[in-house]
Each structure stands twice: as structure tokens, then as C-alpha cells.
KOLFI-72664 format. One line per field, with one value per residue (C-alpha): residue number from 1; residue in three letters; x, y, z. Coordinates in Angstrom, 2 decimals, always signed. Example, Ala and Ser with C-alpha at 12.3 -4.5 7.8 and 13.67 -1.06 7.14 Angstrom:
2
fiza c(1,2)
seza c(ala,ser)
x c(+12.30,+13.67)
y c(-4.50,-1.06)
z c(+7.80,+7.14)
% end
This chain:
213
fiza c(1,2,3,4,5,6,7,8,9,10,11,12,13,14,15,16,17,18,19,20,21,22,23,24,25,26,27,28,29,30,31,32,33,34,35,36,37,38,39,40,41,42,43,44,45,46,47,48,49,50,51,52,53,54,55,56,57,58,59,60,61,62,63,64,65,66,67,68,69,70,71,72,73,74,75,76,77,78,79,80,81,82,83,84,85,86,87,88,89,90,91,92,93,94,95,96,97,98,99,100,101,102,103,104,105,106,107,108,109,110,111,112,113,114,115,116,117,118,119,120,121,122,123,124,125,126,127,128,129,130,131,132,133,134,135,136,137,138,139,140,141,142,143,144,145,146,147,148,149,150,151,152,153,154,155,156,157,158,159,160,161,162,163,164,165,166,167,168,169,170,171,172,173,174,175,176,177,178,179,180,181,182,183,184,185,186,187,188,189,190,191,192,193,194,195,196,197,198,199,200,201,202,203,204,205,206,207,208,209,210,211,212,213)
seza c(met,ser,gly,val,val,ser,arg,val,lys,asn,ser,ser,val,trp,thr,glu,phe,lys,glu,phe,ile,asn,arg,gly,ser,ile,ile,glu,leu,gly,val,gly,ile,ile,ile,gly,gly,ala,phe,ala,ser,val,ile,asn,ser,phe,val,ser,asp,ile,leu,thr,pro,phe,leu,gly,leu,leu,val,ala,asp,ser,asn,leu,gln,asn,trp,phe,ile,ile,ile,arg,pro,gly,asn,his,pro,glu,arg,lys,tyr,lys,thr,pro,lys,glu,ala,gln,glu,asp,gly,ala,val,thr,glu,asn,val,gly,ala,phe,leu,met,thr,ile,ile,asn,phe,leu,met,val,ala,ile,ser,leu,phe,leu,ile,val,phe,ile,ala,asn,arg,val,lys,ala,phe,arg,lys,lys,val,lys,glu,asn,arg,lys,lys,asn,gly,ile,ala,ser,thr,ser,ala,gly,glu,glu,asp,glu,thr,ala,pro,leu,ile,lys,pro,asp,asp,gln,pro,ala,ser,gly,val,thr,arg,thr,cys,pro,trp,cys,ser,ala,asn,val,pro,val,arg,ala,val,lys,cys,met,tyr,cys,thr,ser,tyr,leu,his,glu,lys,val,pro,ala,thr,leu,leu,gln,gln,val,gln,pro,asp,asn,ser,leu,val,gln,leu,asp,gly)
x c(-122.34,-126.01,-125.58,-125.04,-127.90,-130.30,-128.97,-129.63,-133.13,-134.09,-132.47,-134.85,-133.37,-134.35,-137.79,-138.31,-137.01,-139.34,-142.29,-141.00,-140.97,-144.34,-146.14,-148.61,-147.13,-143.82,-145.19,-147.33,-144.25,-142.27,-144.99,-145.28,-141.53,-141.71,-144.88,-143.34,-140.06,-141.72,-143.83,-141.04,-139.47,-142.48,-142.60,-138.93,-139.37,-142.33,-140.48,-136.98,-138.55,-141.85,-141.73,-138.43,-137.67,-140.36,-139.35,-135.75,-136.72,-138.59,-135.68,-132.58,-133.30,-132.21,-132.78,-133.26,-130.56,-127.79,-128.78,-125.88,-123.68,-119.80,-118.43,-114.87,-113.70,-111.72,-108.37,-109.95,-111.83,-112.99,-114.50,-118.46,-119.79,-123.00,-123.26,-122.04,-120.36,-118.25,-117.43,-116.50,-114.32,-112.50,-111.88,-114.56,-116.42,-120.26,-123.63,-126.16,-129.24,-131.07,-130.43,-131.36,-134.69,-135.26,-135.02,-137.26,-139.88,-139.44,-140.09,-143.16,-144.63,-144.18,-145.65,-148.68,-149.47,-149.25,-151.48,-154.07,-153.87,-154.39,-157.09,-159.05,-158.43,-159.94,-162.81,-163.95,-163.49,-165.72,-168.16,-168.52,-168.63,-171.35,-173.38,-172.89,-174.24,-177.19,-178.08,-177.91,-180.03,-182.49,-182.71,-180.78,-178.28,-175.05,-172.19,-168.45,-168.24,-170.83,-173.53,-176.85,-177.06,-180.67,-180.11,-179.45,-182.53,-183.83,-183.87,-187.22,-186.73,-188.50,-192.28,-192.52,-195.28,-195.40,-194.21,-195.41,-193.07,-193.95,-196.90,-197.42,-197.69,-200.95,-199.36,-196.35,-196.56,-193.42,-192.81,-192.34,-192.41,-195.63,-195.44,-194.33,-196.37,-194.68,-193.56,-189.63,-189.89,-192.84,-192.69,-196.78,-198.60,-199.82,-203.15,-204.28,-206.90,-205.80,-207.94,-209.68,-208.29,-204.62,-205.62,-205.75,-202.47,-199.35,-197.12,-198.80,-197.93,-197.37,-198.06,-201.70,-202.44,-205.36,-207.02,-210.60,-213.26)
y c(-134.46,-135.24,-139.07,-138.07,-135.76,-138.41,-141.22,-138.77,-137.93,-141.45,-142.53,-143.74,-140.82,-138.33,-139.64,-139.57,-136.37,-134.80,-136.58,-135.26,-131.60,-131.77,-132.68,-130.09,-130.12,-129.12,-126.05,-125.42,-125.67,-123.31,-120.52,-121.13,-120.71,-117.36,-116.03,-117.08,-115.26,-112.11,-112.53,-112.75,-109.48,-107.70,-108.91,-107.93,-104.58,-104.09,-105.12,-103.35,-100.16,-99.76,-101.53,-101.57,-97.90,-97.26,-100.19,-98.62,-95.26,-96.85,-99.32,-98.09,-94.28,-95.12,-97.71,-101.27,-102.71,-100.67,-101.54,-103.78,-104.37,-104.20,-107.31,-106.37,-102.79,-102.05,-100.14,-97.22,-97.95,-94.18,-94.23,-93.91,-96.46,-95.86,-99.06,-102.59,-102.72,-99.26,-101.19,-104.32,-102.32,-100.97,-104.48,-104.36,-107.76,-107.08,-108.74,-107.61,-107.64,-105.52,-107.95,-110.66,-109.14,-108.05,-111.86,-112.80,-110.31,-111.25,-114.88,-114.02,-111.85,-114.47,-117.06,-114.92,-113.96,-117.82,-118.67,-115.84,-117.19,-120.87,-120.06,-117.82,-120.73,-123.10,-121.00,-120.45,-124.31,-125.21,-122.62,-124.14,-127.45,-126.65,-124.79,-127.83,-130.15,-127.59,-127.90,-131.74,-131.80,-129.27,-131.37,-128.80,-130.35,-128.56,-128.93,-129.25,-125.20,-124.73,-123.83,-125.14,-127.74,-127.74,-130.87,-132.89,-134.88,-132.74,-135.23,-134.74,-134.04,-135.63,-134.56,-131.66,-129.21,-126.14,-122.97,-119.38,-119.01,-122.61,-124.65,-128.33,-129.56,-131.37,-133.88,-134.99,-133.60,-131.58,-128.15,-125.41,-121.71,-119.83,-118.15,-121.06,-122.02,-125.21,-127.97,-128.24,-132.00,-133.53,-130.78,-130.46,-127.37,-126.28,-124.70,-127.73,-129.75,-133.20,-135.98,-137.98,-141.27,-139.81,-138.37,-141.81,-142.77,-142.23,-141.29,-140.28,-141.33,-138.55,-140.56,-141.40,-137.59,-136.22,-132.91,-132.73,-130.70)
z c(+11.83,+10.60,+11.42,+15.02,+15.00,+13.56,+16.12,+19.04,+17.51,+17.21,+20.62,+23.40,+25.76,+23.29,+22.99,+26.72,+27.14,+24.54,+26.33,+29.63,+28.34,+26.57,+29.80,+30.84,+34.50,+33.22,+31.69,+34.78,+36.93,+34.73,+35.07,+38.72,+39.30,+37.00,+39.00,+42.42,+41.51,+40.62,+43.81,+46.01,+44.23,+45.18,+48.82,+48.99,+47.96,+50.11,+53.04,+52.38,+50.92,+52.72,+55.97,+57.36,+57.34,+59.62,+61.98,+61.73,+62.91,+65.86,+66.90,+66.02,+64.81,+61.13,+58.61,+60.02,+57.85,+59.41,+63.04,+64.21,+67.26,+67.22,+69.23,+68.44,+67.53,+64.19,+63.46,+64.85,+68.12,+68.28,+65.06,+64.49,+61.84,+60.29,+58.31,+59.09,+55.96,+56.92,+60.23,+58.69,+55.93,+59.06,+60.60,+63.24,+63.86,+63.78,+64.39,+61.84,+63.75,+61.42,+58.37,+60.41,+61.48,+57.82,+56.61,+59.28,+58.44,+54.74,+55.52,+57.58,+54.61,+52.16,+54.54,+55.26,+51.68,+50.86,+53.51,+52.52,+48.77,+49.91,+52.24,+49.70,+46.98,+49.60,+50.59,+46.90,+46.10,+49.13,+48.30,+44.59,+46.06,+48.45,+45.60,+43.27,+46.13,+46.60,+42.98,+43.05,+46.12,+44.53,+41.23,+39.07,+36.72,+36.15,+34.12,+34.85,+34.56,+37.10,+34.67,+34.23,+31.75,+29.77,+28.23,+31.43,+33.11,+36.14,+39.36,+41.14,+44.93,+47.77,+48.14,+50.54,+51.68,+49.36,+50.77,+50.15,+46.94,+45.59,+44.62,+44.23,+40.56,+40.15,+37.76,+39.59,+43.12,+42.92,+44.35,+41.45,+41.71,+42.08,+38.60,+36.82,+33.77,+33.12,+35.53,+35.30,+36.23,+34.31,+31.57,+32.24,+31.92,+35.31,+34.31,+32.56,+34.29,+35.41,+34.35,+37.13,+36.19,+36.64,+39.96,+41.22,+40.28,+42.38,+39.55,+36.19,+32.72,+30.60,+27.55,+28.60,+29.35,+27.82,+28.25,+29.59,+27.76)
% end
């Protein structure tokens, strides 16, 4: 018996099966199936226990599931049936209109719920992408988690006129917040006086900066 077990474990089929099971997508698929089954149970309960009783009172003056049409009477034609099951037990042929409508309502509820989930997920994804693009456009480096990366170099944006909430850095001509003390692009202190030799250069070299006075 041990020899058979060892041969099975050493076979290529068993190796491929273990690789197949250990894949992350298989685990995610299993979790998705379990959550999907629980979600379907919640939808079914909402349709059968909450929604359809009101619809049944409006349409058939009873539970919607008990709304049916008799095509052929049973063994006792004068008998009044309350449920399709009762009519079928008496030999009658019925069209279960209410059960069919419940199935349609259940399908529509599941479809609408999945659409809302996908719609919200796409909106969140598009919003995060837009925020990431704005960060990149404004020269703010970000990590994969969406947080700012202090170690990544900042990209200097194109020169634009300073607004009421920004001022121009005298060293690199980039726009920085009004209350900033140090430029986020060239790392120069904004209150320091720029030497006259650097004012004549288009892009100053920080290695040659010397304070006046």
C-alpha cells in the first residue's frame, strides 16, 4: 500500500494537481463561490419573504407564489384550491404564474445588485486612477498603495504664474505654497537670498549655492 501511495505522490499528474490547487486564483475562486452562494441566499430570502408578499396581495390577494391558473380541473372540479400543490395533488393541471414571476424578480434583483457592485467598483477604480494621474501631473510621487512616497524624487511641473495660494521659488522658479519654508523641488530655503550669479542662470546648480552676507 505504501508503494502505491509513493508512486502516486511521485507521479507527474499528482505534481500538476498540487500546482493547480496551490494557485492563488483557485483559492480566490473558491472564496468567490462561497460568498456568491451566501449572497444568492440573501437575495432569495428578500424576494420570497419581503418583496413578493406585498406583490401577492396587490395582484392575487394572497401570496404571489400561490397565484396559479387551472388549465384542467382535477378529480373534484367544484373544489377551491388555495395552492398549486393542493391543486396538483387533486389531479389538476396548473400554470404557476406566481412562481414564474418570483423567478423573474429574483433574477432581476441579482442582476441589479451585481450591476451596482460592479458600477461602484469601477467608479472607485476610476477615481483612484484620476487621483494618481493628478499626483503625477502635479509632481507628487505616490506608491502602489496610493500613499505619498517621501523617498521618491519629485517631478517639477511646467512653469506657471503663481496664484493666490502659491508663490514662485526664487531658486528654481517652481510654484510652492505661500507658507512653505523650503521648496519641495530644489530643497532650497525660500527665505535665503539668491546670489546674483545664480539669478542669471536658467537652472541654478545647488552645489554652487552660497549665501550672501
